[in-house]
C-alpha positions as CSV (number, residue, x, y, z in Angstrom):
1,M,22.4,2.0,114.8
2,A,20.9,0.0,112.0
3,H,21.7,2.8,109.6
4,A,25.3,2.9,110.7
5,Q,25.6,-0.8,110.2
6,T,24.2,-0.5,106.7
7,Q,26.8,2.2,105.9
8,D,29.6,0.0,107.3
9,Q,28.5,-3.0,105.3
10,A,28.3,-0.9,102.1
11,S,31.8,0.4,102.7
12,S,33.1,-3.0,103.3
13,A,31.5,-4.4,100.2
14,V,32.9,-1.6,98.0
15,M,36.4,-2.2,99.3
16,A,36.3,-6.0,99.2
17,K,39.4,-7.0,97.2
18,P,38.7,-8.2,93.7
19,T,39.2,-11.9,93.0
20,G,40.1,-13.9,89.9
21,V,39.7,-12.1,86.6
22,Q,39.0,-8.9,88.5
23,Q,42.6,-8.8,89.5
24,T,43.7,-8.4,85.8
25,P,45.9,-5.4,85.5
26,R,44.4,-2.7,83.3
27,A,44.6,1.0,82.6
28,T,41.5,3.0,83.3
29,V,40.1,6.5,83.5
30,T,37.0,7.3,85.5
31,L,34.8,10.4,86.2
32,A,33.6,10.5,89.8
33,P,30.3,12.4,89.8
34,Y,29.7,11.3,93.4
35,R,32.8,13.4,94.4
36,F,32.4,16.7,92.5
37,N,33.6,15.2,89.1
38,D,37.1,14.2,90.1
39,I,38.9,12.5,87.1
40,L,40.7,9.4,88.2
41,W,43.3,7.5,86.1
42,E,45.5,4.6,87.0
43,N,47.4,1.6,85.6
44,D,49.2,-1.3,87.2
45,R,51.8,0.9,88.8
46,T,50.5,4.3,89.6
47,A,47.3,6.3,90.2
48,H,46.3,10.0,89.8
49,R,43.5,12.5,90.1
50,I,42.6,16.0,89.0
51,Y,39.9,18.3,90.2
52,S,36.9,20.0,88.6
53,R,35.2,23.4,88.8
54,E,32.5,21.6,90.9
55,L,35.0,21.0,93.7
56,E,36.1,24.7,93.6
57,K,32.5,25.7,94.3
58,N,31.9,23.1,97.1
59,E,35.3,22.8,98.8
60,P,37.4,25.9,98.2
61,P,40.3,26.4,97.9
62,S,41.1,23.9,95.2
63,S,43.9,23.5,92.8
64,S,44.5,22.6,89.1
65,G,47.6,20.7,90.3
66,I,47.8,16.9,89.9
67,D,47.2,14.5,92.7
68,A,49.1,11.2,93.2
69,W,47.9,8.1,95.1
70,G,50.0,5.4,96.7
71,K,49.2,2.1,95.1
72,S,50.1,-1.4,96.2
73,V,48.1,-3.7,93.8
74,R,48.2,-4.2,90.0
75,W,44.5,-3.9,89.5
76,P,42.3,-0.7,89.6
77,F,41.2,0.5,93.0
78,M,40.7,4.3,93.0
79,D,37.0,4.4,92.2
80,R,36.1,1.9,94.8
81,Q,38.3,3.5,97.4
82,L,37.0,7.0,96.7
83,R,33.4,5.8,97.0
84,T,33.9,4.8,100.6
85,G,34.5,8.5,101.6
86,D,37.5,7.1,103.5
87,Q,40.1,7.3,100.7
88,H,42.8,8.6,103.1
89,A,43.0,5.3,104.9
90,N,44.8,2.2,103.6
91,H,42.3,-0.5,103.0
92,G,44.9,-2.8,101.6
93,E,45.3,-1.6,98.0
94,G,46.7,1.9,98.4
95,V,46.0,5.2,100.0
96,D,45.3,8.9,99.1
97,F,47.7,10.9,101.2
98,Y,49.5,13.2,98.8
99,D,48.5,16.8,99.5
100,V,48.3,18.9,96.4
101,G,47.4,21.9,98.5
102,T,47.8,25.2,96.6
103,G,50.8,23.9,94.6
104,R,51.2,22.2,91.3
105,G,51.2,18.7,92.9
106,A,52.7,16.1,90.6
107,G,53.2,18.0,87.4
108,G,50.6,20.7,87.2
109,L,51.6,23.8,85.2
110,G,51.3,27.5,85.0
111,I,52.7,30.5,83.1
112,W,55.9,32.1,84.6
113,A,55.8,35.9,84.2
114,D,56.9,38.8,86.3
115,N,58.7,36.4,88.6
116,K,55.4,34.6,89.5
117,L,53.5,31.5,88.4
118,W,50.0,32.3,86.9
119,T,47.8,29.2,87.1
120,S,44.4,28.2,85.8
121,R,41.4,27.2,87.8
122,N,40.3,23.6,87.7
123,W,39.4,21.8,84.5
124,S,36.2,23.0,82.7
125,D,35.6,20.3,80.2
126,W,36.8,16.8,79.5
127,K,36.6,13.9,77.0
128,V,37.5,10.2,77.2
129,I,39.8,9.1,74.4
130,Q,40.5,5.5,75.6
131,N,39.3,3.7,78.7
132,G,41.8,0.8,78.8
133,P,42.5,-1.9,78.9
134,D,46.0,-1.1,77.7
135,V,45.9,2.7,77.8
136,A,44.0,5.3,79.8
137,A,43.7,8.4,77.7
138,F,41.6,11.6,78.0
139,S,41.7,15.3,77.4
140,V,40.7,18.3,79.5
141,D,40.2,22.0,78.8
142,Y,41.2,24.8,81.1
143,A,39.3,28.0,80.7
144,P,41.1,31.3,80.0
145,W,43.1,32.7,82.9
146,P,45.1,35.9,83.3
147,V,48.8,36.3,83.0
148,G,49.7,39.7,84.4
149,V,47.2,42.5,83.7
150,D,47.3,42.4,79.9
151,R,47.3,38.8,78.7
152,K,45.1,35.8,78.8
153,V,45.9,32.1,78.0
154,W,43.9,28.9,77.8
155,E,44.9,25.3,77.5
156,T,43.9,21.9,76.1
157,R,45.8,18.9,77.5
158,T,45.7,15.2,76.7
159,F,46.8,12.6,79.2
160,S,47.9,9.1,78.3
161,L,48.9,6.4,80.7
162,P,49.7,2.9,79.3
163,L,50.2,-0.2,81.2
164,G,53.7,-1.0,82.6
165,T,55.0,2.5,83.3
166,N,54.9,5.1,86.1
167,F,54.7,7.9,83.6
168,T,51.7,9.8,82.2
169,R,52.5,11.4,78.9
170,M,50.8,14.8,78.4
171,V,50.4,16.9,75.3
172,S,49.6,20.5,76.1
173,T,48.5,23.3,73.7
174,I,48.4,26.7,75.4
175,S,46.7,29.4,73.3
176,S,47.0,33.2,74.0
177,D,45.2,36.4,73.1
178,K,48.7,37.9,72.4
179,T,51.6,36.7,70.2
180,G,55.0,36.0,71.5
181,P,56.5,33.0,73.4
182,L,55.5,31.9,76.8
183,I,57.5,30.5,79.7
184,V,55.7,27.5,81.2
185,G,56.5,26.4,84.7
186,I,55.8,22.7,85.4
187,G,55.8,22.1,89.1
188,I,56.2,19.6,91.9
189,S,54.8,20.6,95.3
190,K,57.4,21.2,98.0
191,R,57.2,19.3,101.3
192,K,58.3,20.0,104.8
193,R,57.9,17.5,107.6
194,A,59.6,16.5,110.8
195,S,61.8,14.2,108.6
196,G,63.0,17.1,106.5
197,T,62.2,18.6,103.1
198,G,63.0,15.6,100.9
199,V,65.5,15.1,98.1
200,F,65.1,17.1,94.9
201,R,67.5,16.4,92.0
202,R,67.8,17.9,88.6
203,D,69.5,16.7,85.4
204,L,68.7,19.3,82.8
205,A,70.8,17.8,80.0
206,P,68.1,15.2,79.4
207,G,65.4,17.5,80.9
208,R,64.6,15.5,84.1
209,V,64.0,16.4,87.7
210,T,63.0,14.0,90.5
211,F,61.7,14.5,94.1
212,W,61.7,12.0,96.9
213,E,59.4,13.4,99.5
214,P,60.2,13.5,103.2
215,A,58.5,10.5,104.8
216,D,55.1,10.7,106.4
217,P,55.6,8.7,109.7
218,K,52.5,6.6,109.1
219,K,52.1,6.5,105.3
220,G,55.6,6.7,103.8
221,S,57.0,8.7,100.9
222,M,55.8,9.6,97.4
223,A,58.3,10.0,94.6
224,I,57.6,12.4,91.7
225,A,59.5,13.0,88.5
226,L,59.1,15.3,85.5
227,M,60.6,14.8,82.0
228,V,60.6,17.7,79.5
229,D,62.2,18.3,76.1
230,P,65.7,19.4,76.9
231,K,65.7,21.7,73.9
232,S,63.0,23.7,75.6
233,V,64.4,24.1,79.1
234,V,65.1,27.6,80.4
235,E,66.0,26.8,84.0
236,V,64.8,25.4,87.3
237,R,63.3,27.8,89.8
238,Q,61.3,27.7,93.0
239,D,58.4,29.6,94.3
240,F,56.7,29.4,97.8
241,D,54.9,26.2,96.9
242,N,56.8,24.4,94.1
243,Y,60.0,23.3,92.4
244,L,59.5,24.5,88.9
245,V,61.0,23.4,85.6
246,L,60.7,26.4,83.2
247,I,60.4,25.7,79.5
248,K,59.8,28.0,76.5
249,V,56.8,27.3,74.3
250,E,54.9,29.0,71.5
251,P,51.2,29.8,71.8
252,G,49.1,27.4,69.8
253,K,51.8,24.8,69.3
254,P,51.6,21.6,71.3
255,F,54.4,20.4,73.5
256,V,55.0,17.2,75.4
257,Y,56.0,16.5,79.0
258,Y,55.9,13.5,81.3
259,M,54.9,13.1,84.9
260,G,55.7,10.0,87.0
261,A,54.9,9.0,90.5
262,A,55.5,6.1,92.9
263,W,55.0,5.1,96.5
264,D,57.7,3.6,98.6
265,E,55.3,1.3,100.3
266,G,54.0,0.1,96.9
267,L,55.4,-2.7,94.6
268,D,58.2,-1.2,92.6
269,F,60.4,1.5,94.3
270,H,61.6,1.7,97.9
271,S,64.4,4.3,97.8
272,S,65.3,7.5,96.0
273,A,68.2,5.7,94.3
274,E,65.9,3.1,92.8
275,W,63.5,5.9,91.6
276,D,66.3,8.0,90.1
277,A,67.7,5.0,88.3
278,Y,64.3,4.2,86.8
279,V,63.8,7.8,85.7
280,A,67.3,7.9,84.1
281,E,66.5,4.9,81.9
282,Q,63.4,6.3,80.4
283,K,63.2,7.1,76.7
284,P,60.5,9.7,76.3
285,D,59.0,10.8,73.0
286,F,58.6,14.5,72.8
287,D,57.1,14.6,69.3
288,P,53.5,15.9,69.8
289,R,52.4,14.3,66.5
290,H,52.8,10.8,68.1
């Protein structure tokens, strides 16, 4: 009993809401070695996670898709919440209820070939570029993975999330052991609940798609959006797990895309119309040199 009380007290202390200067909004990126090296990044509006090879070994299956957390405060909370081991409950600052599953989650990618999406395993190496306070930026490597039976690709991707936006900017360089263009599929995991399948919208002229998930009866809805360079767009497709924006890229040449997410029980967006209007007003920079 005493041991259980100690655990409860520790959990309560970890999730005690910050006060004073601790409530200052900031962008931050954190490695979570206590949870198989998850990478957590967040700012004052949104929060995300990606998974390591350690998680693959300990809790298969796992996915190189991108996780999104509901967030209802302006200050960082992910690390404290994950340390409780009870991140799927709402402790007053947000909640982890988005299920990446076997899909791409919120903006993971793969190579589209032979009418199929070929995806990497989880990230194999990482590096912090800037840990706040104004920007959370880092890079990850994805080890070579097969595309069909006669080609391999590998990827380095940088992630950058400044304060004041729901969008993470990503710069991806996909290399290949063969020449010739690649079709990259950037995905959003599908959903099916008692409330339906959600609302998926596409506007390919500016290279944007949005998804308002069907509501979870207890935890609400997540909104996801992708922005890609309209000059690179091939089409929008679906596979069993995902809505996919297909773009054409050249091996070894970096390309830029954006992923955004919001929670309808958070601070900023409470309807699909509000979310779509926000996405429509964005002015993304697709120049990888910036």
